[in-house]
N, C-alpha and C positions, 0 to 999 in steps of 0.2 A: 488361670489353669488350662492348658491345651485339652480338649476332649480327645479321648482314644479313638481312632477310625474302627469302623465294623471291618470284620475280616470278609474275604471273600472265600468262595467255595474252593476247595483243594482238589486238583486234578491228579490223579495218580492211577496209572495203568488202566486208563479208559473209564475209571469209576469217579465219581464226583463225591466229596465229603462236605457236606453243608457246614457253614459256622456253627460252632456249638454241638457238632455231631463227632461220633466216631465210629470206625469201621474197620474191620479186620479184613485184608486184602491179601490174597495169595500170589506170590511172584513166583512162577515156576522156574526152577532153577535147572532141572534134568530129568531124565527118566530112568527108572529102575530097568533090569533086565527083563522084567514082564512087561515092559512099557506102561506101568503105571508111573503118573507123574510125580515129581519129587518137587515140593515147593517151599519157598521161605514164607513164614508167616509174618506179615508186617500190619502192625496197627497204627491207624492214622487218628490223633486226637487235633481236631481242628477246632482253635479257640474262637470265641465268639468276636473277639477284637482282634485287630491287625498286630502283627509282630512278626519276629525272626521264626526262620524253619529250623530247628534243631533235630538231627537224629541221633538216638541213644541205640548203640547195638552192641551185641556180645556174642560170643561163640564163634568168631571168625576161624579160631582153633576149636573144634568140636569137642575138646575134653575139658575145656576151661569153663566151668559151671558157675562161679560166683556171679558173673556178669547176667547170667540169664535170671537169677533170684532178684538182682538189684532191678531188670527191667520189669519184671513181675510186679514187684513192690511199687515201682514208680507209677505205672500206668494203672494201679488201683488207687492211687491217692490223688490222680489228676481229675480236678473239676473242668471240663470243657468250657462250661459257662464263666468261669474266672481265669481262663487260660488266654494269654496274648500270643498270637502266632499259632504254629503248627508243630505237633511233637510227632515225630515218626518213630516207633519203637519198633526194634527188630531184635528180639531175644536171642534166636538162633539164626545165623548166616550160614555156617557150615553144617547144613543139615545131615550130609553124608557122615561126616565126623562125629556128628552128636549121637546118631543111631548107633556108631559102632564104637562109641566113648574113644575117639581116636582124635589125636590133633590134626591128621592130615586128611587129604581127599583119597578114593580109591585108587588114583593115579600115583599115590605117594608124594604129591606136591603140595606144597605150604600154601593155602589160598592167600596168606598175607605177604608173599612174595611174588603175587602174579598179577597185582592192579596196574595199570587200568583194565589188562586183558585184553582179548581179541574174540572176534566172532567165529575165527577159524582155527584157533589154536587148540590147546589140549582142555580135557574136562575142565580143570583147575582155571585156565585162562579164560574159558567161555563163561564159568560161572562168575568170575571176577568181573569180565566185561559186562554181563547182565546186571549184576549188583550196582556197579559204579556207575554205569550209563542210566540206569533206571531208577536208582534211589539216590545215592551219593551226590550226584551233581545237582540235585534238586535243593540242597541244603546250604543253610548259611553258617551252620556250625555242626560239627560232629564230635560226639563223645564215645570213644571206642574202649570198650571193657575187656580187660584180660586178666589172666592168672600168669604164674610161674608154670612150667612143664611139669610133668610126670616126675615125681621125688625132687621136685625144687620148689622152693616156696618165696614169696615176695613179700616185704614190707609195704603197706599201701602208700604209692607213690604216683605221681604224674611224671610222664614223658612227652615233651612237646618240644618243638622248634620255637626257643623264645627270642629268635631275632625279629619275629611278628609280633608287634606291640600288643594286637588283640589277643593273640594266643596268650602272651604272658599275662593280660589281665584275668582272663578266665582261669589261667591255671593257679593264679593266686586266689581266685574265689574259690576254687574247689575246695581247697584247704587241706591238701596231705601234709604230713610232717615234712617231707622231702619231695622236692620237685628236681627233676633231671633235665638239664639243657641238652637234649640228645638230639644229635644230627639225624637228618632224614634218610631213611633207608629205602633205596630204590626198589620198588615193587609193593611197598606196604601201603595200605589204605591212608595213612596218615601223611605219607610222602607225595601220593598223586593228588589227594585232596588240597593240601598246603600249596603245591604249584598252581592249583587253580584259585588260589585265595580264599580257601575256605579253612577257617582255624580248626584245628583238630587236637584233642588231647587224648593222649593213651593212658587210661587207668590200670595198673598194674596191683594185684593184691591176691595173696594167697597161692595156692597149690592147685594143679588140675584134679580133676575127679572128686573134688570136695566141696561141701558148703561150709564156710566158715564165717561165723555171725559177725565177727568184728569187721571182716573184710568187706562183707556185703552191707552193714550198717555205714560205716565210712564211705562206701561208694554211693549209697543211695543219699546220703546228706550232700556228699560232694556234687552231684548231679542236680539236686536241688537249688543249691548254692549258685551253681551256673546258671540256672534257669532264672533266679532272681537278678542276677548281674547282668544279663541281656535284656531283662525286661519283660520275661514271658510269666514270671510269678510275681506276687506282691513281695517287696523286700521285708526281710526279718530284722528285728533289733537284736538277734543273737549276734554275738561276735564270730567274725570269721577266723578259723584257727590260722595262726602264723606258718608260713612255709620256709624253709631254706632252699637255697638253689644249689645244686650240686654241677660243677662245670665239667666233672669228668668221673668216670667210674672205672674199674677193672675187676676181673675175677682172679681169686687166688687158687692155685691148682694144687690138686694133690701131687706128691713128690715120690711115691711108691704106691704099690698096691697093699690092700689090707683093710683092717676093720676102723672105722672112724669112731672117734669120740670127740664130740665138740664141747668147748667150756664157754663159749658165747652165742648169743642168739640174735634174731632180728632187732634191729634198733640200737643195739649196744654201740658204744663208742669205743674203738680199739686204737692203741697207740703203736707206733712204729717198734717192731721188735717184741710185740705181745704175742704169746702163745694162743692161739685161737682153737687149736684141735689136736688130737694125737691120732697117728696112724699104727696100727700095730698087727703082728701075727696074731692068729686066734689063741695060741698058748701065751701072748703076751710077754714073751722073753725079751723080745726087742721092740722099740718104738721110735718113730721121728716126730718131732714136733713141727707144727705148720704154724710160721710165725708170719705175723703182719708186716709188710715191707714198708708201709706208709701208713700214717694214722687216717682214721676215717670211720664211718657209720656202716654197720652191716645193714644193706638193703635187700640181700638175698642169700639163700644157701641151700645145700643139697640136704634133703631129710634122709636118704638111704644112707645107713651106716656101712655099707659095702663099697669100698672104691677101688678103680685102677688108676695107675699113674696117668697123670695128664686130666683127671676129671675136674672140672670147675666146682669148687666146695664154697668158697664165699664170694659173694659179689657186695665190693665195697664202694661207697660214694665218697668223693673227696670235695673238701669246701675251701673256699678263699678265706672264710673267717674261722671262728673257735667252733670246733667240733662237738664241744660240750652245749651249745645252743640247740644244736639239732637233736642230740640226746634228750634234752629237756623238753623239746617240742614233741618228740615220739611219747614221752611218758605221760605229758599232758593230752596229748591226742587221744590214746588208749583210755585214759580214765574219762574223758569226754564222752567217748563212743560207749562206754559201758554204762555210764549215767544218762545217756540219752534215752527218752522215752520212745522206743520203736517196736516195730512188729518183732514179736519173738520167734526164734527159729527153734525147732525142736530136733534138727538133724545137725550132726557134726559139731567141731569146735575149732577154734583158732589154732591153727599147728605153729607152734613156736618150738622148736626142737632144742634141745640143749645137750 
C-alpha cells in the first residue's frame, strides 16, 4: 500500500494555512459608499495529507440561499486531520446581492455572466476578476451551488459539460437523479474554469430566497460523495444513487395571460400531448390548456400562479432512453434523502407546487 504524502501549507491571499489547520480569510471585493470594505468570506480547510484542491461555492446569485446552508453544514462536518487535500469553502460569493436579497449586483449585472472579468471593467467585471484570479484559478475541482430564480423552482440536478471525462465521472458521483449535459455558457464560472481544464459541476435545486431541506440535504450528500470520489475523504460503502443523462431541455411557455393552475410537479414524467396546466381568467369562464409537445421529465417550473403570455412555465428534460427510468430515480432519490440521518432544518420546506 502506498503511504499517503503529507500535505504542504496552503498559501492564500498572503496568508499561510498549515496542514491540519483551518482559517477564515476575507477576500476584499469592493467598498460601500461609506468606503467601508465589503469582503467575501473564504474558509480554507487544509488537510494533513496531500490531495486535490476543491472549491465549494454558493450565492454567485445573491438570493440563492440553499447553497449557503450546504456550505455551512459541510464545513462543520469536515475534520482537517482526516482530510486529504484542501477545501476552499465560499458560502457567499455575491455579497452585494446577498445583503440586498437580490440575484444581481448594484450595477444590475449578473455576476455569473461576467467571468473571467477585468481589472478595469464594471463593478461586476472587477468582482468576477478578483474572485476568478485569486480563488478559482487555484482549484483542481469546483462545485458551484445554485437554485432557481425567484418564483421558479428546480428539481435537484447537475449541469455540466460531460464531454470532459473527469467532469462526467464526478457528476455521476454527485448522484442527483438527473444530470444535464449542458453546453458551456460564455461568462459563467463553469465555462471559464472548464476552459482552463478545471472540472466544474453546477448543482441546481429549489427556489431563491428559501431554505428547502431536501434540496440542502441532497446537495450536502452530493458534495461529500464527490469529495470521496476524488480521494479527499474516505470512501463510503453506501451505494451512489444512479443518474440519467438528459441530452436536451426546453421551456414550455404560457400561450396567454391569466391565472395558472398546474396539474404536474417536479420530477413527474409527462407524455406528448399531456395537459400540464390550465390558464384562465379570474372568473374562470374560459381557459386554455398548456400541453406538452414532447415526452420528458419536469425539472423546473414557475411557482407564481399569475402569468403573462410568453412566461416560461415548465422546464422539461428529454432522454434518449425510457423516461420512466428517470421518474423512478426521482422517487427513489427523494425517499433516500428523507431517510438519511442528516442535520435537521427548522426553516422552510421543499417547494413542490401542484
